[in-house]
OpenMM code with the backbone's topology and positions (N, CA, C; nanometers):
from openmm import Vec3, app, unit

residues = "MET HIS ALA TYR GLY GLN MET PRO GLY MET THR ASP GLY ASP VAL LYS ILE GLY GLU SER THR ALA ILE LEU ARG TYR VAL ALA MET LYS TYR ASN GLN SER ALA TYR PRO VAL ASP ASP GLU ALA ARG CYS GLY ARG ILE ASP TYR ALA CYS ASP SER TRP SER ARG VAL TYR LYS ALA PHE SER LYS VAL VAL TYR PRO ILE PHE GLY PHE MET PRO MET ARG ALA ARG PHE LEU ALA".split()
positions = [
    Vec3(-1.3990, -0.3369, 0.6200),
    Vec3(-1.2840, -0.3674, 0.7190),
    Vec3(-1.2033, -0.4580, 0.7217),
    Vec3(-1.1199, -0.4168, 0.7644),
    Vec3(-0.9712, -0.5393, 0.7849),
    Vec3(-1.0268, -0.6240, 0.8204),
    Vec3(-1.0043, -0.7515, 0.8103),
    Vec3(-1.0521, -0.9152, 0.8285),
    Vec3(-0.9550, -0.9245, 1.0412),
    Vec3(-0.8406, -0.8439, 1.0580),
    Vec3(-0.7934, -0.7926, 1.1938),
    Vec3(-0.8559, -0.6504, 1.2724),
    Vec3(-0.9796, -0.6093, 1.2151),
    Vec3(-1.0556, -0.5054, 1.2305),
    Vec3(-0.9302, -0.3955, 1.1798),
    Vec3(-0.8357, -0.4588, 1.1335),
    Vec3(-0.7336, -0.2978, 1.1320),
    Vec3(-0.8102, -0.1851, 1.0153),
    Vec3(-0.6465, -0.1395, 0.9454),
    Vec3(-0.7055, -0.0263, 0.7709),
    Vec3(-0.6126, -0.1121, 0.7588),
    Vec3(-0.5732, -0.0838, 0.5991),
    Vec3(-0.7299, -0.0650, 0.5261),
    Vec3(-0.7963, -0.1738, 0.4990),
    Vec3(-0.9140, -0.1351, 0.4811),
    Vec3(-0.9578, -0.2426, 0.4233),
    Vec3(-1.0850, -0.2384, 0.3681),
    Vec3(-1.1404, -0.2870, 0.1786),
    Vec3(-1.2176, -0.2533, 0.1254),
    Vec3(-1.3395, -0.3350, 0.1245),
    Vec3(-1.4176, -0.2993, 0.0899),
    Vec3(-1.5521, -0.4311, 0.0385),
    Vec3(-1.5848, -0.3846, -0.0982),
    Vec3(-1.6080, -0.5109, -0.1987),
    Vec3(-1.6388, -0.4082, -0.3745),
    Vec3(-1.7290, -0.5526, -0.3587),
    Vec3(-1.8817, -0.5274, -0.3846),
    Vec3(-1.9590, -0.6262, -0.4310),
    Vec3(-2.0118, -0.6955, -0.2899),
    Vec3(-1.9282, -0.8484, -0.3348),
    Vec3(-1.9325, -0.9299, -0.2029),
    Vec3(-1.8034, -0.9541, -0.1440),
    Vec3(-1.6748, -0.8761, -0.2330),
    Vec3(-1.5409, -0.8777, -0.2088),
    Vec3(-1.5246, -0.8119, -0.1085),
    Vec3(-1.4829, -0.8707, 0.0012),
    Vec3(-1.4093, -0.7955, 0.1405),
    Vec3(-1.2539, -0.8616, 0.1014),
    Vec3(-1.1677, -0.7131, 0.1272),
    Vec3(-1.0391, -0.7714, 0.1723),
    Vec3(-1.0007, -0.6576, 0.2047),
    Vec3(-0.7858, -0.7273, 0.2858),
    Vec3(-0.7494, -0.6138, 0.3638),
    Vec3(-0.6453, -0.6569, 0.3050),
    Vec3(-0.5343, -0.5208, 0.3931),
    Vec3(-0.4323, -0.5119, 0.3444),
    Vec3(-0.4103, -0.4388, 0.2473),
    Vec3(-0.2797, -0.3113, 0.2137),
    Vec3(-0.2388, -0.2389, 0.1240),
    Vec3(-0.2851, -0.3084, -0.0323),
    Vec3(-0.1163, -0.3590, -0.0256),
    Vec3(-0.0971, -0.3816, -0.1544),
    Vec3(-0.1817, -0.4880, -0.2359),
    Vec3(-0.2751, -0.5873, -0.1726),
    Vec3(-0.3786, -0.6658, -0.2051),
    Vec3(-0.4889, -0.6294, -0.2382),
    Vec3(-0.5060, -0.4918, -0.1948),
    Vec3(-0.6260, -0.3896, -0.2635),
    Vec3(-0.5545, -0.3868, -0.3971),
    Vec3(-0.4402, -0.3447, -0.3629),
    Vec3(-0.4363, -0.2465, -0.4863),
    Vec3(-0.3976, -0.2773, -0.6602),
    Vec3(-0.4188, -0.4562, -0.6211),
    Vec3(-0.4219, -0.5815, -0.7336),
    Vec3(-0.4927, -0.6070, -0.7162),
    Vec3(-0.5903, -0.6081, -0.6348),
    Vec3(-0.7274, -0.6859, -0.6665),
    Vec3(-0.7444, -0.5069, -0.7647),
    Vec3(-0.7918, -0.3993, -0.7191),
    Vec3(-0.8727, -0.2541, -0.7386),
    Vec3(-0.7743, -0.2934, -0.8995),
    Vec3(-0.6750, -0.2899, -0.9482),
    Vec3(-0.6295, -0.2962, -1.0881),
    Vec3(-0.6333, -0.4189, -1.1591),
    Vec3(-0.6671, -0.5012, -1.1651),
    Vec3(-0.7057, -0.6869, -1.2017),
    Vec3(-0.8412, -0.6225, -1.2767),
    Vec3(-0.9332, -0.5738, -1.1840),
    Vec3(-1.0740, -0.6009, -1.2014),
    Vec3(-1.1251, -0.4821, -1.2827),
    Vec3(-1.0986, -0.4045, -1.2007),
    Vec3(-1.1121, -0.2618, -1.3345),
    Vec3(-0.9918, -0.1432, -1.4092),
    Vec3(-0.8655, -0.2072, -1.4154),
    Vec3(-0.7958, -0.1530, -1.5034),
    Vec3(-0.6286, -0.2311, -1.4983),
    Vec3(-0.6824, -0.4014, -1.6482),
    Vec3(-0.6547, -0.4583, -1.6171),
    Vec3(-0.4512, -0.4047, -1.7076),
    Vec3(-0.4694, -0.2550, -1.7580),
    Vec3(-0.2833, -0.2795, -1.8580),
    Vec3(-0.2116, -0.2431, -1.7197),
    Vec3(-0.2706, -0.2087, -1.5873),
    Vec3(-0.1704, -0.1224, -1.4411),
    Vec3(-0.1259, -0.2530, -1.3991),
    Vec3(-0.1637, -0.3545, -1.3777),
    Vec3(-0.1322, -0.4901, -1.3308),
    Vec3(-0.1640, -0.6334, -1.4400),
    Vec3(-0.0903, -0.6650, -1.5899),
    Vec3(-0.1316, -0.7174, -1.6709),
    Vec3(-0.0336, -0.8296, -1.5636),
    Vec3(-0.1922, -0.9292, -1.4838),
    Vec3(-0.1198, -1.0829, -1.5433),
    Vec3(-0.0468, -1.1714, -1.6306),
    Vec3(-0.0904, -1.1498, -1.7536),
    Vec3(-0.0135, -1.2546, -1.7981),
    Vec3(0.1309, -1.1573, -1.9412),
    Vec3(0.1829, -1.0614, -1.7950),
    Vec3(0.3135, -1.0489, -1.8213),
    Vec3(0.3716, -1.0695, -1.6904),
    Vec3(0.3921, -1.2040, -1.6828),
    Vec3(0.4714, -1.2191, -1.5317),
    Vec3(0.6037, -1.1420, -1.4964),
    Vec3(0.6455, -1.1272, -1.6064),
    Vec3(0.7904, -1.0110, -1.5378),
    Vec3(0.7364, -0.8915, -1.5171),
    Vec3(0.6333, -0.8807, -1.5642),
    Vec3(0.6280, -0.7229, -1.4846),
    Vec3(0.5399, -0.7115, -1.3718),
    Vec3(0.4171, -0.8370, -1.3549),
    Vec3(0.3889, -0.8349, -1.2704),
    Vec3(0.5107, -0.8625, -1.0925),
    Vec3(0.5694, -0.9979, -1.1360),
    Vec3(0.6844, -0.9747, -1.0253),
    Vec3(0.7521, -0.7968, -1.0303),
    Vec3(0.7821, -0.7594, -1.1282),
    Vec3(0.8753, -0.5360, -1.0815),
    Vec3(0.7300, -0.4754, -1.0277),
    Vec3(0.6436, -0.5305, -0.9849),
    Vec3(0.5612, -0.4481, -0.9830),
    Vec3(0.5323, -0.4930, -0.8096),
    Vec3(0.5608, -0.5637, -0.7730),
    Vec3(0.4990, -0.7185, -0.6710),
    Vec3(0.6575, -0.7193, -0.5352),
    Vec3(0.8026, -0.6923, -0.6464),
    Vec3(0.8314, -0.6624, -0.5682),
    Vec3(0.8496, -0.5223, -0.4611),
    Vec3(0.8594, -0.4238, -0.6304),
    Vec3(0.7861, -0.2958, -0.5493),
    Vec3(0.7335, -0.2322, -0.4526),
    Vec3(0.6051, -0.3368, -0.4249),
    Vec3(0.5065, -0.3062, -0.3422),
    Vec3(0.5143, -0.3483, -0.2038),
    Vec3(0.6120, -0.5225, -0.2390),
    Vec3(0.7036, -0.5685, -0.0592),
    Vec3(0.7748, -0.5554, -0.0557),
    Vec3(0.9192, -0.4476, -0.1192),
    Vec3(0.9771, -0.3575, -0.0401),
    Vec3(0.9398, -0.1954, 0.0363),
    Vec3(0.8386, -0.1745, -0.0256),
    Vec3(0.7876, -0.0413, -0.0053),
    Vec3(0.7613, -0.0866, 0.1854),
    Vec3(0.6648, -0.2025, 0.1680),
    Vec3(0.6449, -0.2358, 0.3174),
    Vec3(0.7739, -0.2409, 0.4020),
    Vec3(0.9404, -0.2801, 0.3966),
    Vec3(1.0221, -0.2642, 0.4168),
    Vec3(1.1357, -0.1420, 0.4469),
    Vec3(1.0478, -0.0242, 0.4060),
    Vec3(1.0870, 0.0770, 0.4246),
    Vec3(1.0206, 0.2278, 0.4663),
    Vec3(0.8438, 0.1902, 0.4861),
    Vec3(0.7303, 0.2121, 0.5535),
    Vec3(0.7224, 0.2768, 0.6923),
    Vec3(0.7742, 0.2057, 0.7441),
    Vec3(0.7855, 0.2611, 0.9415),
    Vec3(0.9152, 0.3233, 0.9669),
    Vec3(1.0579, 0.3301, 0.8502),
    Vec3(1.1197, 0.4580, 0.8374),
    Vec3(1.0484, 0.5400, 0.7767),
    Vec3(0.9865, 0.5459, 0.6993),
    Vec3(0.9597, 0.6941, 0.5806),
    Vec3(0.8353, 0.7351, 0.6360),
    Vec3(0.7731, 0.6953, 0.7450),
    Vec3(0.6773, 0.7408, 0.8214),
    Vec3(0.7047, 0.8353, 0.8861),
    Vec3(0.8117, 0.7818, 0.9297),
    Vec3(0.8434, 0.8880, 1.0538),
    Vec3(0.9816, 1.0422, 1.0407),
    Vec3(0.9821, 1.0008, 0.9088),
    Vec3(1.0068, 1.1539, 0.7978),
    Vec3(0.8378, 1.2101, 0.7448),
    Vec3(0.7878, 1.1432, 0.7031),
    Vec3(0.6869, 1.1878, 0.6097),
    Vec3(0.5375, 1.2438, 0.7152),
    Vec3(0.5094, 1.1907, 0.7988),
    Vec3(0.4610, 1.1793, 0.9153),
    Vec3(0.4024, 1.3217, 0.9203),
    Vec3(0.5551, 1.3442, 1.0490),
    Vec3(0.5542, 1.4833, 1.0727),
    Vec3(0.5428, 1.5876, 0.9797),
    Vec3(0.5954, 1.5941, 0.8604),
    Vec3(0.6215, 1.6967, 0.8030),
    Vec3(0.4316, 1.7024, 0.6934),
    Vec3(0.3698, 1.6026, 0.7138),
    Vec3(0.2703, 1.5854, 0.6138),
    Vec3(0.1056, 1.6713, 0.7529),
    Vec3(0.2274, 1.6917, 0.9089),
    Vec3(0.1078, 1.6754, 1.0205),
    Vec3(0.0590, 1.6103, 1.0340),
    Vec3(0.0442, 1.4180, 1.0692),
    Vec3(-0.0360, 1.3159, 1.1360),
    Vec3(0.0593, 1.2912, 1.2491),
    Vec3(0.1255, 1.3348, 1.2678),
    Vec3(0.2211, 1.3592, 1.4194),
    Vec3(0.3573, 1.4861, 1.4532),
    Vec3(0.4057, 1.4244, 1.5373),
    Vec3(0.4354, 1.5230, 1.6168),
    Vec3(0.6092, 1.5384, 1.5264),
    Vec3(0.6126, 1.7095, 1.4908),
    Vec3(0.7863, 1.6679, 1.4303),
    Vec3(0.8961, 1.6766, 1.5580),
    Vec3(0.9371, 1.5646, 1.4942),
    Vec3(1.0727, 1.5338, 1.6553),
    Vec3(1.1862, 1.6396, 1.5854),
    Vec3(1.1732, 1.6653, 1.8093),
    Vec3(1.3532, 1.8044, 1.7315),
    Vec3(1.4421, 1.7685, 1.6894),
    Vec3(1.5016, 1.6696, 1.6830),
    Vec3(1.6409, 1.6635, 1.5520),
    Vec3(1.5590, 1.6743, 1.4187),
    Vec3(1.4861, 1.6689, 1.3902),
    Vec3(1.4046, 1.6801, 1.1833),
    Vec3(1.3753, 1.8289, 1.1750),
    Vec3(1.3892, 1.9282, 1.3272),
    Vec3(1.3349, 2.0629, 1.2854),
    Vec3(1.5072, 2.1775, 1.3324),
    Vec3(1.6514, 2.1009, 1.3425),
    Vec3(1.7799, 2.1609, 1.3168),
    Vec3(1.7984, 2.1473, 1.1948),
] * unit.nanometer
topology = app.Topology()
chain = topology.addChain("A")
for resn in residues:
    res = topology.addResidue(resn, chain)
    for name in ("N", "CA", "C"):
        topology.addAtom(name, app.Element.getBySymbol(name[0]), res)
């Protein structure tokens, strides 16, 4: 569980961590270091940019994609 009682949250042994991008980075660094190569600052920077940019568009994205996948009701303006 996330420290503030929100999702997502993850426990891996003694490590408890929240926030989706922090979880992604942790999992990559621990289990697949080629996915987040900390010795390649430029590549990590591009990965971080993509992850952080996604958080800015997520709210608008979810209003379109969630109804398509059935996670929330479809708004009338999308049905036309």
